DRENBA-584685 format. One record per residue: residue number from 1; chain; y, x, z of N, C-alpha, C in turn. Coordinates in Angstrom, 3 decimals, always signed. Layout:
BEGIN
PATI     k   c     nnorth      neast        nup    canorth     caeast       caup     cnorth      ceast        cup
PATI   NUM   A          Y          X          Z          Y          X          Z          Y          X          Z
...
REM end
This chain:
BEGIN
PATI     k   c     nnorth      neast        nup    canorth     caeast       caup     cnorth      ceast        cup
PATI     1   A    +82.668   +131.829   +110.347    +82.477   +131.398   +108.963    +82.843   +129.918   +108.795
PATI     2   A    +82.391   +129.104   +109.743    +82.694   +127.672   +109.688    +84.185   +127.444   +109.843
PATI     3   A    +84.780   +128.125   +110.813    +86.221   +127.961   +111.040    +87.024   +128.399   +109.820
PATI     4   A    +86.630   +129.508   +109.218    +87.364   +130.034   +108.070    +87.289   +129.083   +106.878
PATI     5   A    +86.088   +128.569   +106.602    +85.921   +127.641   +105.489    +86.692   +126.348   +105.726
PATI     6   A    +86.612   +125.845   +106.956    +87.325   +124.618   +107.299    +88.835   +124.808   +107.159
PATI     7   A    +89.335   +125.937   +107.623    +90.756   +126.225   +107.532    +91.204   +126.332   +106.076
PATI     8   A    +90.387   +126.985   +105.236    +90.731   +127.132   +103.821    +90.820   +125.778   +103.129
PATI     9   A    +89.882   +124.890   +103.415    +89.895   +123.565   +102.801    +91.122   +122.768   +103.236
PATI    10   A    +91.467   +122.862   +104.500    +92.638   +122.150   +104.991    +93.926   +122.693   +104.374
PATI    11   A    +94.006   +124.009   +104.214    +95.188   +124.610   +103.611    +95.324   +124.215   +102.138
PATI    12   A    +94.192   +124.133   +101.432    +94.214   +123.702   +100.035    +94.697   +122.255    +99.944
PATI    13   A    +94.155   +121.398   +100.809    +94.561   +119.988   +100.815    +96.046   +119.849   +101.142
PATI    14   A    +96.516   +120.629   +102.095    +97.921   +120.571   +102.473    +98.811   +121.052   +101.336
PATI    15   A    +98.427   +122.138   +100.681    +99.228   +122.682    +99.594    +99.332   +121.724    +98.413
PATI    16   A    +98.198   +121.150    +97.990    +98.202   +120.219    +96.864    +98.984   +118.946    +97.192
PATI    17   A    +98.848   +118.474    +98.416    +99.546   +117.243    +98.817   +101.052   +117.464    +98.918
PATI    18   A   +101.450   +118.637    +99.387   +102.880   +118.954    +99.452   +103.477   +119.036    +98.051
PATI    19   A   +102.719   +119.630    +97.117   +103.175   +119.684    +95.722   +103.305   +118.272    +95.144
PATI    20   A   +102.347   +117.408    +95.482   +102.417   +116.027    +95.006   +103.672   +115.339    +95.531
PATI    21   A   +103.971   +115.515    +96.814   +105.135   +114.858    +97.405   +106.427   +115.321    +96.723
PATI    22   A   +106.522   +116.618    +96.457   +107.719   +117.144    +95.794   +107.867   +116.567    +94.388
PATI    23   A   +106.758   +116.562    +93.638   +106.803   +116.026    +92.276   +107.078   +114.523    +92.286
PATI    24   A   +106.501   +113.818    +93.238   +106.692   +112.371    +93.320   +108.137   +112.024    +93.687
PATI    25   A   +108.715   +112.812    +94.579   +110.110   +112.604    +94.953   +111.029   +112.839    +93.757
PATI    26   A   +110.778   +113.905    +93.005   +111.594   +114.197    +91.829   +111.451   +113.108    +90.766
PATI    27   A   +110.236   +112.586    +90.598   +110.013   +111.513    +89.625   +110.760   +110.244    +90.032
PATI    28   A   +110.730   +109.931    +91.327   +111.445   +108.749    +91.826   +112.947   +108.886    +91.590
PATI    29   A   +113.485   +110.061    +91.873   +114.911   +110.300    +91.649   +115.265   +110.177    +90.165
PATI    30   A   +114.388   +110.705    +89.307   +114.653   +110.650    +87.865   +114.650   +109.212    +87.357
PATI    31   A   +113.686   +108.401    +87.826   +113.624   +107.004    +87.392   +114.844   +106.213    +87.854
PATI    32   A   +115.287   +106.475    +89.081   +116.489   +105.796    +89.581   +117.706   +106.191    +88.753
PATI    33   A   +117.804   +107.486    +88.445   +118.939   +107.976    +87.653   +118.936   +107.363    +86.256
PATI    34   A   +117.766   +107.280    +85.630   +117.679   +106.688    +84.295   +118.020   +105.199    +84.324
PATI    35   A   +117.531   +104.508    +85.349   +117.799   +103.071    +85.458   +119.271   +102.798    +85.736
PATI    36   A   +119.944   +103.749    +86.397   +121.379   +103.576    +86.649   +122.172   +103.539    +85.343
PATI    37   A   +121.649   +104.209    +84.313   +122.368   +104.271    +83.046   +121.996   +103.186    +82.055
PATI    38   A   +121.096   +102.284    +82.412   +120.689   +101.210    +81.509   +121.814   +100.182    +81.381
PATI    39   A   +122.096    +99.770    +80.170   +123.102    +98.738    +79.929   +122.384    +97.408    +79.741
PATI    40   A   +122.704    +96.446    +80.566   +122.035    +95.145    +80.531   +122.836    +94.165    +79.671
PATI    41   A   +122.155    +93.186    +79.145   +122.801    +92.232    +78.234   +123.909    +91.442    +78.936
PATI    42   A   +123.792    +91.273    +80.246   +124.829    +90.544    +80.972   +126.160    +91.293    +80.974
PATI    43   A   +126.111    +92.602    +80.695   +127.320    +93.412    +80.721   +128.107    +93.342    +79.404
PATI    44   A   +127.502    +92.784    +78.380   +128.198    +92.655    +77.102   +129.086    +91.407    +77.115
PATI    45   A   +130.216    +91.493    +76.438   +131.105    +90.348    +76.314   +130.535    +89.380    +75.285
PATI    46   A   +130.499    +88.114    +75.627   +129.963    +87.118    +74.704   +130.909    +86.922    +73.524
PATI    47   A   +130.345    +86.792    +72.347   +131.099    +86.580    +71.119   +130.882    +85.157    +70.635
PATI    48   A   +131.773    +84.654    +69.785   +131.574    +83.300    +69.256   +130.231    +83.164    +68.547
PATI    49   A   +129.513    +82.120    +68.881   +128.198    +81.902    +68.289   +127.054    +82.367    +69.160
PATI    50   A   +127.355    +83.144    +70.215   +126.290    +83.581    +71.118   +125.712    +82.382    +71.862
PATI    51   A   +124.419    +82.374    +71.997   +123.747    +81.254    +72.642   +123.917    +81.335    +74.155
PATI    52   A   +124.266    +80.246    +74.756   +124.387    +80.165    +76.209   +123.065    +79.620    +76.752
PATI    53   A   +122.343    +80.466    +77.432   +121.041    +80.075    +77.972   +121.248    +79.391    +79.313
PATI    54   A   +120.728    +78.201    +79.427   +120.829    +77.464    +80.683   +119.829    +78.035    +81.684
PATI    55   A   +120.345    +78.413    +82.828   +119.491    +79.010    +83.844   +118.628    +77.953    +84.516
PATI    56   A   +117.449    +78.395    +84.943   +116.534    +77.489    +85.626   +117.100    +77.101    +86.991
PATI    57   A   +116.661    +75.945    +87.462   +117.093    +75.497    +88.786   +116.535    +76.442    +89.853
PATI    58   A   +117.360    +76.726    +90.828   +116.950    +77.626    +91.899   +116.190    +76.848    +92.970
PATI    59   A   +115.281    +77.554    +93.652   +114.531    +76.905    +94.722   +115.398    +76.759    +95.969
PATI    60   A   +114.889    +76.009    +96.931   +115.671    +75.662    +98.122   +116.027    +76.898    +98.946
PATI    61   A   +115.113    +77.884    +98.997   +115.382    +79.091    +99.779   +116.559    +79.864    +99.169
PATI    62   A   +116.576    +79.904    +97.846   +117.665    +80.620    +97.174   +118.992    +79.910    +97.396
PATI    63   A   +118.981    +78.583    +97.355   +120.206    +77.812    +97.565   +120.734    +77.978    +98.982
PATI    64   A   +119.822    +78.006    +99.955   +120.239    +78.205   +101.347   +120.851    +79.590   +101.527
PATI    65   A   +120.234    +80.600   +100.877   +120.760    +81.960   +100.968   +122.147    +82.056   +100.355
PATI    66   A   +122.364    +81.335    +99.251   +123.686    +81.321    +98.624   +124.718    +80.668    +99.536
PATI    67   A   +124.302    +79.612   +100.212   +125.216    +78.909   +101.106   +125.611    +79.775   +102.293
PATI    68   A   +124.689    +80.629   +102.762   +124.950    +81.511   +103.903   +125.516    +82.869   +103.469
PATI    69   A   +125.801    +82.994   +102.198   +126.291    +84.264   +101.656   +125.273    +85.381   +101.857
PATI    70   A   +123.991    +85.034   +101.739   +122.905    +85.997   +101.894   +122.134    +86.177   +100.588
PATI    71   A   +122.687    +85.731    +99.499   +122.018    +85.828    +98.211   +122.047    +87.281    +97.741
PATI    72   A   +120.872    +87.961    +97.783   +120.796    +89.368    +97.427   +121.044    +89.607    +95.936
PATI    73   A   +120.779    +88.579    +95.102   +120.936    +88.761    +93.660   +122.390    +88.903    +93.244
PATI    74   A   +123.326    +88.498    +94.092   +124.740    +88.575    +93.767   +125.359    +89.899    +94.187
PATI    75   A   +124.617    +90.719    +94.893   +125.157    +91.983    +95.372   +124.920    +93.085    +94.347
PATI    76   A   +125.885    +94.009    +94.249   +125.784    +95.092    +93.265   +124.707    +96.096    +93.653
PATI    77   A   +124.562    +96.350    +94.941   +123.553    +97.302    +95.421   +122.696    +96.649    +96.499
PATI    78   A   +121.588    +97.285    +96.765   +120.672    +96.771    +97.781   +119.982    +97.935    +98.476
PATI    79   A   +119.751    +97.781    +99.774   +119.098    +98.829   +100.551   +117.618    +98.512   +100.733
PATI    80   A   +116.790    +99.551   +100.575   +115.351    +99.421   +100.769   +114.915   +100.411   +101.849
PATI    81   A   +114.048    +99.989   +102.757   +113.616   +100.888   +103.834   +112.763   +102.031   +103.307
PATI    82   A   +112.813   +103.156   +104.019   +111.993   +104.304   +103.652   +110.575   +104.172   +104.182
PATI    83   A   +109.730   +105.126   +103.806   +108.311   +105.099   +104.170   +107.989   +106.057   +105.307
PATI    84   A   +109.001   +106.634   +105.927   +108.761   +107.523   +107.062   +108.539   +108.962   +106.632
PATI    85   A   +108.461   +109.835   +107.620   +108.276   +111.262   +107.352   +106.940   +111.512   +106.664
PATI    86   A   +106.879   +112.450   +105.721   +105.605   +112.754   +105.060   +104.588   +113.320   +106.042
PATI    87   A   +103.321   +112.979   +105.831   +102.254   +113.395   +106.755   +101.444   +114.549   +106.189
PATI    88   A   +101.958   +115.199   +105.142   +101.166   +116.190   +104.427   +101.222   +117.581   +105.040
PATI    89   A   +101.909   +117.722   +106.161   +101.905   +118.985   +106.889   +100.950   +118.859   +108.062
PATI    90   A    +99.866   +119.618   +108.022    +98.797   +119.494   +109.011    +99.141   +120.269   +110.276
PATI    91   A    +98.939   +119.629   +111.414    +99.105   +120.292   +112.705    +97.770   +120.954   +113.052
PATI    92   A    +97.609   +122.229   +112.654    +96.329   +122.918   +112.837    +95.983   +123.088   +114.312
PATI    93   A    +96.979   +123.337   +115.131    +96.722   +123.519   +116.566    +96.143   +122.242   +117.177
PATI    94   A    +96.694   +121.101   +116.765    +96.205   +119.825   +117.285    +94.814   +119.504   +116.763
PATI    95   A    +94.597   +119.745   +115.462    +93.309   +119.431   +114.850    +92.181   +120.259   +115.455
PATI    96   A    +92.390   +121.571   +115.573    +91.328   +122.437   +116.088    +91.223   +122.358   +117.604
PATI    97   A    +92.334   +122.003   +118.277    +92.246   +121.789   +119.719    +91.364   +120.609   +120.040
PATI    98   A    +91.472   +119.542   +119.250    +90.622   +118.366   +119.431    +89.173   +118.682   +119.117
PATI    99   A    +88.967   +119.490   +118.069    +87.607   +119.820   +117.662    +86.878   +120.602   +118.747
PATI   100   A    +87.559   +121.599   +119.342    +86.897   +122.420   +120.349    +86.800   +121.711   +121.702
PATI   101   A    +87.706   +120.799   +121.979    +87.626   +120.088   +123.258    +86.390   +119.213   +123.319
PATI   102   A    +85.897   +118.744   +122.163    +84.706   +117.903   +122.140    +83.438   +118.705   +122.385
PATI   103   A    +83.547   +120.047   +122.373    +82.369   +120.892   +122.559    +82.304   +121.505   +123.955
PATI   104   A    +83.274   +121.194   +124.792    +83.314   +121.814   +126.120    +82.070   +121.490   +126.931
PATI   105   A    +81.599   +120.252   +126.844    +80.473   +119.832   +127.663    +79.164   +120.489   +127.296
PATI   106   A    +79.069   +121.118   +126.135    +77.829   +121.724   +125.688    +77.692   +123.165   +126.147
PATI   107   A    +78.690   +123.713   +126.781    +78.648   +125.122   +127.183    +78.585   +125.301   +128.695
PATI   108   A    +78.206   +124.254   +129.394    +78.012   +124.391   +130.839    +79.166   +123.862   +131.641
PATI   109   A    +78.842   +123.437   +132.862    +79.857   +122.805   +133.703    +80.895   +123.804   +134.172
PATI   110   A    +80.452   +125.055   +134.467    +81.393   +126.057   +134.961    +82.457   +126.377   +133.915
PATI   111   A    +82.011   +126.519   +132.678    +82.958   +126.848   +131.627    +83.901   +125.687   +131.368
PATI   112   A    +83.368   +124.474   +131.552    +84.210   +123.296   +131.339    +85.327   +123.249   +132.363
PATI   113   A    +85.005   +123.606   +133.630    +86.011   +123.615   +134.678    +87.068   +124.677   +134.387
PATI   114   A    +86.605   +125.882   +133.946    +87.551   +126.946   +133.632    +88.471   +126.560   +132.480
PATI   115   A    +87.897   +125.870   +131.512    +88.713   +125.450   +130.363    +89.777   +124.472   +130.798
PATI   116   A    +89.407   +123.531   +131.656    +90.374   +122.544   +132.137    +91.487   +123.205   +132.939
PATI   117   A    +91.116   +124.286   +133.678    +92.132   +124.967   +134.475    +93.185   +125.617   +133.591
PATI   118   A    +92.764   +126.029   +132.407    +93.688   +126.743   +131.521    +94.491   +125.825   +130.628
PATI   119   A    +94.191   +124.542   +130.648    +94.900   +123.613   +129.770    +96.131   +123.042   +130.451
PATI   120   A    +97.180   +122.851   +129.673    +98.348   +122.182   +130.252    +98.032   +120.749   +130.600
PATI   121   A    +98.578   +120.280   +131.697    +98.353   +118.899   +132.098    +97.133   +118.724   +132.975
PATI   122   A    +96.365   +119.823   +133.280    +95.190   +119.696   +134.123    +95.614   +119.433   +135.561
PATI   123   A    +94.745   +118.733   +136.301    +95.071   +118.402   +137.692    +95.068   +119.633   +138.582
PATI   124   A    +94.414   +120.737   +138.129    +94.358   +121.956   +138.938    +95.628   +122.792   +138.806
PATI   125   A    +96.387   +122.517   +137.780    +97.601   +123.304   +137.571    +98.749   +122.728   +138.383
PATI   126   A    +99.754   +123.543   +138.557   +100.932   +123.064   +139.252   +101.635   +121.996   +138.453
PATI   127   A   +102.312   +121.117   +139.124   +103.011   +120.038   +138.432   +104.211   +120.588   +137.684
PATI   128   A   +104.377   +120.121   +136.459   +105.501   +120.545   +135.647   +106.753   +119.806   +136.096
PATI   129   A   +107.850   +120.519   +136.251   +109.080   +119.842   +136.671   +109.501   +118.833   +135.623
PATI   130   A   +110.026   +117.696   +136.081   +110.436   +116.668   +135.119   +111.554   +117.172   +134.234
PATI   131   A   +111.414   +116.888   +132.929   +112.439   +117.322   +131.984   +113.597   +116.339   +131.996
PATI   132   A   +114.770   +116.869   +131.807   +115.945   +116.012   +131.798   +115.987   +115.228   +130.508
PATI   133   A   +116.409   +113.962   +130.556   +116.452   +113.154   +129.338   +117.458   +113.699   +128.352
PATI   134   A   +117.085   +113.585   +127.048   +117.995   +114.046   +126.006   +119.176   +113.092   +125.891
PATI   135   A   +120.337   +113.689   +125.781   +121.529   +112.874   +125.642   +121.773   +112.551   +124.180
PATI   136   A   +122.293   +111.368   +123.945   +122.599   +110.969   +122.582   +123.861   +111.649   +122.100
PATI   137   A   +124.212   +111.385   +120.855   +125.389   +112.007   +120.278   +126.662   +111.500   +120.952
PATI   138   A   +126.629   +110.238   +121.405   +127.793   +109.662   +122.052   +127.441   +109.286   +123.485
PATI   139   A   +128.214   +109.822   +124.443   +127.973   +109.476   +125.831   +126.749   +110.169   +126.384
PATI   140   A   +126.301   +109.685   +127.549   +125.177   +110.309   +128.205   +123.894   +109.528   +128.122
PATI   141   A   +123.830   +108.534   +127.247   +122.616   +107.729   +127.150   +121.522   +108.521   +126.448
PATI   142   A   +120.295   +108.506   +126.974   +119.203   +109.260   +126.343   +118.796   +108.626   +125.029
PATI   143   A   +118.292   +109.469   +124.117   +117.819   +108.975   +122.830   +116.464   +108.303   +122.993
PATI   144   A   +116.276   +107.226   +122.307   +114.973   +106.568   +122.297   +114.039   +107.357   +121.396
PATI   145   A   +112.687   +107.209   +121.565   +111.744   +107.921   +120.698   +111.971   +107.611   +119.230
PATI   146   A   +112.312   +106.357   +118.908   +112.530   +105.981   +117.508   +113.725   +106.720   +116.930
PATI   147   A   +114.805   +106.862   +117.735   +115.989   +107.572   +117.268   +115.696   +109.048   +117.089
PATI   148   A   +114.883   +109.615   +117.993   +114.544   +111.030   +117.900   +113.739   +111.325   +116.651
PATI   149   A   +112.751   +110.455   +116.351   +111.920   +110.644   +115.166   +112.743   +110.493   +113.909
PATI   150   A   +113.627   +109.488   +113.891   +114.449   +109.227   +112.713   +115.363   +110.394   +112.420
PATI   151   A   +115.902   +111.034   +113.475   +116.824   +112.140   +113.270   +116.117   +113.365   +112.711
PATI   152   A   +114.798   +113.466   +112.904   +114.046   +114.621   +112.419   +113.511   +114.432   +111.004
PATI   153   A   +113.666   +113.245   +110.439   +113.165   +112.963   +109.098   +114.203   +113.392   +108.071
PATI   154   A   +113.771   +114.185   +107.111   +114.678   +114.627   +106.047   +115.053   +113.440   +105.162
PATI   155   A   +116.318   +113.273   +104.909   +116.782   +112.148   +104.114   +116.471   +112.369   +102.641
PATI   156   A   +115.726   +111.442   +102.065   +115.449   +111.465   +100.633   +115.073   +110.062   +100.193
PATI   157   A   +114.756   +109.914    +98.897   +114.520   +108.594    +98.325   +113.157   +108.016    +98.676
PATI   158   A   +112.331   +108.750    +99.410   +111.019   +108.247    +99.817   +110.951   +108.017   +101.325
PATI   159   A   +111.387   +108.980   +102.083   +111.187   +108.932   +103.539   +112.171   +108.022   +104.252
PATI   160   A   +113.412   +107.995   +103.808   +114.444   +107.253   +104.523   +115.001   +106.120   +103.659
PATI   161   A   +115.862   +105.328   +104.270   +116.449   +104.188   +103.573   +117.244   +104.647   +102.359
PATI   162   A   +117.101   +103.892   +101.266   +117.791   +104.241   +100.034   +118.577   +103.028    +99.545
PATI   163   A   +119.791   +103.259    +99.103   +120.634   +102.198    +98.560   +120.780   +102.416    +97.060
PATI   164   A   +120.327   +101.457    +96.272   +120.336   +101.570    +94.821   +120.892   +100.284    +94.212
PATI   165   A   +121.060   +100.295    +92.894   +121.566    +99.115    +92.211   +120.579    +97.958    +92.350
PATI   166   A   +121.110    +96.769    +92.372   +120.294    +95.575    +92.588   +119.886    +94.971    +91.241
PATI   167   A   +118.914    +95.637    +90.586   +118.404    +95.157    +89.306   +116.892    +95.064    +89.368
PATI   168   A   +116.312    +94.392    +88.378   +114.855    +94.269    +88.325   +114.194    +95.628    +88.114
PATI   169   A   +114.845    +96.501    +87.347   +114.290    +97.830    +87.109   +114.208    +98.633    +88.405
PATI   170   A   +115.276    +98.578    +89.182   +115.303    +99.338    +90.434   +114.314    +98.771    +91.449
PATI   171   A   +114.176    +97.459    +91.481   +113.200    +96.845    +92.385   +111.782    +97.255    +92.015
PATI   172   A   +111.514    +97.336    +90.709   +110.186    +97.747    +90.250   +109.903    +99.200    +90.642
PATI   173   A   +110.928   +100.053    +90.585   +110.757   +101.457    +90.981   +110.340   +101.547    +92.451
PATI   174   A   +111.025   +100.796    +93.310   +110.706   +100.827    +94.743   +109.315   +100.254    +95.002
PATI   175   A   +108.957    +99.203    +94.280   +107.641    +98.582    +94.459   +106.520    +99.566    +94.156
PATI   176   A   +106.612   +100.217    +92.997   +105.559   +101.161    +92.611   +105.643   +102.457    +93.404
PATI   177   A   +106.851   +102.823    +93.845   +106.976   +103.979    +94.742   +106.162   +103.764    +96.002
PATI   178   A   +106.292   +102.589    +96.597   +105.585   +102.280    +97.836   +104.071   +102.229    +97.619
PATI   179   A   +103.646   +101.519    +96.571   +102.213   +101.334    +96.332   +101.503   +102.673    +96.103
PATI   180   A   +102.037   +103.491    +95.219   +101.378   +104.752    +94.876   +101.443   +105.769    +96.014
PATI   181   A   +102.573   +105.799    +96.719   +102.695   +106.751    +97.826   +101.724   +106.413    +98.953
PATI   182   A   +101.663   +105.135    +99.320   +100.761   +104.728   +100.401    +99.305   +104.939   +100.021
PATI   183   A    +98.990   +104.777    +98.747    +97.627   +105.016    +98.281    +97.268   +106.497    +98.408
PATI   184   A    +98.170   +107.385    +98.011    +97.913   +108.821    +98.125    +97.882   +109.253    +99.591
PATI   185   A    +98.744   +108.682   +100.403    +98.761   +109.001   +101.834    +97.429   +108.637   +102.481
PATI   186   A    +96.885   +107.484   +102.125    +95.596   +107.061   +102.666    +94.488   +108.006   +102.229
PATI   187   A    +94.524   +108.435   +100.956    +93.516   +109.367   +100.453    +93.593   +110.705   +101.194
PATI   188   A    +94.825   +111.187   +101.457    +95.015   +112.443   +102.172    +94.444   +112.364   +103.583
PATI   189   A    +94.742   +111.298   +104.297    +94.274   +111.154   +105.674    +92.746   +111.050   +105.730
PATI   190   A    +92.149   +110.351   +104.777    +90.690   +110.251   +104.733    +90.062   +111.601   +104.430
PATI   191   A    +90.693   +112.362   +103.533    +90.161   +113.679   +103.181    +90.193   +114.624   +104.377
PATI   192   A    +91.299   +114.630   +105.117    +91.403   +115.487   +106.305    +90.372   +115.075   +107.347
PATI   193   A    +90.208   +113.773   +107.541    +89.230   +113.283   +108.500    +87.813   +113.683   +108.112
PATI   194   A    +87.495   +113.621   +106.816    +86.157   +113.996   +106.351    +85.886   +115.482   +106.567
PATI   195   A    +86.889   +116.314   +106.291    +86.725   +117.757   +106.477    +86.502   +118.082   +107.952
PATI   196   A    +87.298   +117.475   +108.825    +87.156   +117.743   +110.255    +85.807   +117.264   +110.767
PATI   197   A    +85.377   +116.083   +110.366    +84.100   +115.535   +110.837    +82.924   +116.375   +110.365
PATI   198   A    +82.936   +116.758   +109.085    +81.826   +117.517   +108.508    +81.629   +118.855   +109.218
PATI   199   A    +82.719   +119.585   +109.404    +82.597   +120.914   +109.985    +82.462   +120.866   +111.505
PATI   200   A    +82.910   +119.810   +112.137    +82.667   +119.663   +113.574    +81.173   +119.493   +113.834
PATI   201   A    +80.499   +118.752   +112.965    +79.052   +118.591   +113.098    +78.339   +119.917   +112.863
PATI   202   A    +78.815   +120.677   +111.884    +78.221   +121.994   +111.625    +78.420   +122.922   +112.816
PATI   203   A    +79.569   +122.823   +113.447    +79.847   +123.675   +114.601    +78.935   +123.318   +115.782
PATI   204   A    +78.664   +122.043   +115.956    +77.752   +121.614   +117.022    +76.339   +122.134   +116.770
PATI   205   A    +75.898   +122.082   +115.511    +74.568   +122.594   +115.171    +74.488   +124.093   +115.416
PATI   206   A    +75.581   +124.808   +115.128    +75.581   +126.255   +115.357    +75.468   +126.572   +116.840
PATI   207   A    +76.104   +125.786   +117.693    +76.046   +126.047   +119.128    +74.663   +125.742   +119.709
PATI   208   A    +73.941   +124.828   +119.084    +72.607   +124.512   +119.574    +71.644   +125.685   +119.398
PATI   209   A    +71.902   +126.489   +118.370    +71.046   +127.643   +118.143    +71.557   +128.873   +118.864
REM end
């Protein structure tokens, strides 16, 4: 009963969070697309009588960047880093494996030894043969963990690097994309942790009786 209820709550949380990620990704794409079509006043040709606004003096950092040809404001597009792979897919095997491993000591020493014998990586089991390193796309050099993780991330406007127009509107989209996504991600992780903690305690109480 405890396992079933816990599993149902986790599946509900996973389903709602996955729907949020899909809707949030579509909203981000729509805002970028709309901002791409905005016509800015700088794009209009000046007519006789138009006021020439004197620009404010730039700070020293901006002047140094201009001198080094690193002034981002002069570039038509700009790249922004992604936020990584979404965490809204729950690894149920890992979550419940951790939950039950914490209860091994309450069921006797003999059972604990038997459990360890059946687990991969136990000292009682035979040694696993070393796996051959993964080769990269070019040559025989093995892939680093960072390269392996990056290759498994689906490319989109949230998870991976995105190149967009270099305007204030586009910068604002990325700013709020990051803030709201990280806030929801934190809420999701706290919710999963609360569900696991609550029902793990209930499971311990059940074993005591």
